[in-house]
Structure formats: C-alpha cells, structure tokens
C-alpha positions as CSV (number, residue, x, y, z in Angstrom):
1,M,90.5,46.5,101.1
2,P,89.2,48.1,98.0
3,C,85.6,49.3,98.1
4,Q,84.4,46.8,95.5
5,E,85.4,44.0,97.8
6,L,83.6,45.4,101.0
7,G,80.3,43.6,100.1
8,R,81.9,40.2,99.4
9,T,82.3,37.8,102.2
10,R,83.7,34.3,102.0
11,G,83.6,34.3,98.3
12,R,79.9,34.9,97.9
13,Q,78.4,37.6,95.7
14,P,76.4,40.2,97.6
15,S,72.7,40.7,97.1
16,A,71.4,43.8,95.4
17,A,70.5,45.3,98.8
18,S,73.8,44.6,100.4
19,S,75.6,45.9,97.2
20,Q,73.8,49.2,97.5
21,H,74.7,49.4,101.2
22,S,78.3,48.6,100.4
23,T,78.3,51.3,97.7
24,A,77.0,53.8,100.2
25,R,79.7,52.8,102.8
26,C,82.3,53.2,100.1
27,N,81.0,56.7,99.2
28,I,81.1,57.7,102.8
29,L,84.6,56.3,103.2
30,N,85.8,58.1,100.1
31,L,84.3,61.3,101.3
32,G,85.9,60.9,104.7
33,L,89.3,60.2,103.2
34,S,88.9,63.2,100.9
35,M,88.1,65.5,103.8
36,V,91.1,64.2,105.8
37,L,93.4,64.9,102.8
38,L,91.9,68.4,102.3
39,I,92.4,69.3,105.9
40,A,96.0,68.0,105.9
41,V,96.8,70.0,102.8
42,Q,95.2,73.2,104.1
43,S,96.9,72.9,107.5
44,S,100.3,72.1,106.1
45,P,102.9,74.6,107.3
46,A,103.6,77.6,105.1
47,K,106.8,77.7,103.1
48,A,109.9,78.8,105.0
49,Q,110.0,82.4,105.8
50,T,112.8,84.7,106.8
51,P,112.8,85.9,110.4
52,L,111.8,89.4,109.1
53,A,108.9,87.9,107.2
54,E,107.9,85.9,110.3
55,R,107.9,89.1,112.3
56,G,105.8,90.7,109.6
57,L,103.3,87.9,109.8
58,A,103.0,88.3,113.5
59,L,102.6,92.1,113.2
60,S,100.0,91.6,110.4
61,K,98.0,89.3,112.6
62,L,98.2,91.7,115.5
63,H,97.4,94.9,113.6
64,C,96.1,94.2,110.1
65,A,93.8,91.2,110.8
66,R,91.3,93.5,112.4
67,C,90.2,94.4,108.9
68,H,92.1,92.1,106.5
69,I,92.6,88.4,106.2
70,V,96.4,88.2,106.4
71,S,97.0,84.5,106.0
72,E,95.4,81.2,105.1
73,S,95.4,80.1,108.8
74,D,93.3,83.2,109.7
75,R,90.6,83.0,107.0
76,F,87.9,84.0,109.3
77,T,89.3,87.2,110.6
78,G,88.9,90.6,109.0
79,T,85.8,92.3,107.7
80,S,83.9,91.3,104.6
81,S,84.2,94.7,102.9
82,T,88.0,94.7,103.2
83,P,90.2,92.7,100.7
84,S,92.5,90.0,102.0
85,F,96.2,90.3,101.5
86,K,96.0,87.3,99.1
87,I,93.3,88.8,97.0
88,M,95.1,92.1,96.7
89,I,98.3,90.3,95.6
90,E,96.6,88.0,93.2
91,F,94.2,90.4,91.5
92,L,95.6,94.0,91.7
93,K,98.2,94.8,89.2
94,D,99.5,97.6,91.4
95,W,99.6,95.6,94.6
96,E,103.2,96.4,95.4
97,E,102.6,100.1,95.2
98,R,99.4,99.8,97.3
99,F,101.2,97.9,100.0
100,G,104.2,100.2,99.9
101,S,101.9,103.2,100.4
102,F,99.3,101.7,102.7
103,M,99.8,104.2,105.5
104,A,98.8,107.1,103.2
105,R,95.7,105.3,101.8
106,N,92.3,105.7,103.4
107,P,91.3,104.6,105.9
108,H,94.7,103.9,107.3
109,P,95.7,107.5,108.2
110,A,92.8,107.6,110.6
111,H,94.2,104.8,112.8
112,I,97.9,104.2,111.9
113,R,100.8,106.4,112.5
114,L,104.6,106.2,112.7
115,D,106.3,105.9,116.1
116,G,107.6,109.4,116.9
117,D,105.0,111.2,114.8
118,D,102.6,113.8,116.3
119,P,99.5,112.3,117.9
120,R,96.4,111.7,115.7
121,P,94.8,114.9,114.5
122,E,91.6,115.8,116.1
123,H,89.7,115.9,112.8
124,L,90.4,112.2,112.1
125,P,87.8,109.9,113.8
126,A,89.0,107.5,116.4
127,T,86.9,104.6,115.2
128,I,89.3,101.9,116.4
129,R,92.4,101.7,118.7
130,E,95.3,103.6,117.2
131,V,98.2,101.5,115.7
132,I,101.7,103.0,116.1
133,L,104.3,101.3,113.8
134,S,108.0,101.8,113.5
135,L,109.8,101.8,110.2
136,D,111.2,98.4,111.2
137,D,107.6,97.2,111.7
138,I,106.6,98.4,108.2
139,E,109.7,96.7,106.7
140,A,108.7,93.5,108.4
141,I,105.1,93.6,107.2
142,L,106.3,94.3,103.6
143,A,108.8,91.4,103.9
144,Y,105.9,89.1,104.8
145,V,103.8,90.5,101.9
146,D,106.7,89.9,99.5
147,Q,107.1,86.4,100.8
148,M,103.4,85.8,100.3
149,A,103.7,87.1,96.7
150,V,106.6,84.7,96.0
151,D,104.6,81.8,97.5
152,L,101.6,82.8,95.2
153,G,103.9,83.0,92.1
154,K,103.3,86.7,91.7
155,K,106.9,87.7,92.4
156,Q,110.3,86.2,91.9
157,P,112.4,85.6,95.0
158,D,114.8,88.5,95.7
159,D,113.0,91.0,93.4
C-alpha cells in the first residue's frame, strides 16, 4: 500500500495529527527499505574471478590485510595510515608499477621475503611476523589486484 494511503481508513480523510503520524511512519518505512537495499547491494557477491585471482584474494586477506584493506567485504581491517588496494588502484597513476614492485617498497622488505631467500637481515626490525611468499603467491596476489582494477574500470580485461 502506498505511503499516502496509510493514513486513510474506510474512505475517511485522516486528521492533521494522524496525517503527521502517517508521514512519520512512511519516512521510517522508506528509510528502512533504503537501508535494506543498500545492505543488499553492498553484500552482493563480487564479480566472477579466476581461480588464480581467488587464491590471490585469500592470500591478500591472510597477509596484506594486516595493514591494507584488500576488499570491500573487509573494510574494517588494515591500519588507517595505509592505503587500501582500492584507493591505490583508483587514485595512483602508477598503481601497476607499485603493486608489481611492492616487495622492494618500504616497509615491505622488513617483513616480507621470497621463499628460499636468506633469512631476514638482522638490521631490519622484526615489527610483525614475517611473511614468506612464493613467486606463485605473488602471481596470485597480482592477479587479484588486476581483477579488482578491471572491476573498478581502471584496466581492460586481459591487459
């Protein structure tokens, strides 16, 4: 039943007081419906990803989400001083180069190393648990980032 009709009963026109009450109920109803739609849109599943990109998302959540927000579903992870994956893709012109060289960019060398590399040098502080990645892990993370860039319209598929 439309909101305008909520105050009408059995063909009678509502009084001014009941009309205000009906308007308030309509506003609450509209707000509630808007919130339900917003939640439904925000929680809708992400676009289809390749198995490699899905693995990259899982690795990103496991290792990168300590500092970065890596997906919309994990908006409350990370630290406030660290940019999210989405922000880097959307606002940095050199985002591809930055993601491609993340292991060499500070502060990553202090806590990330390749599987098979020498242990962390003593002069690098052990501020958090060390992350050891394989080349396949890095490929998967970059596949996830590329898929995110495609989803955001910042990259064409199969670039």
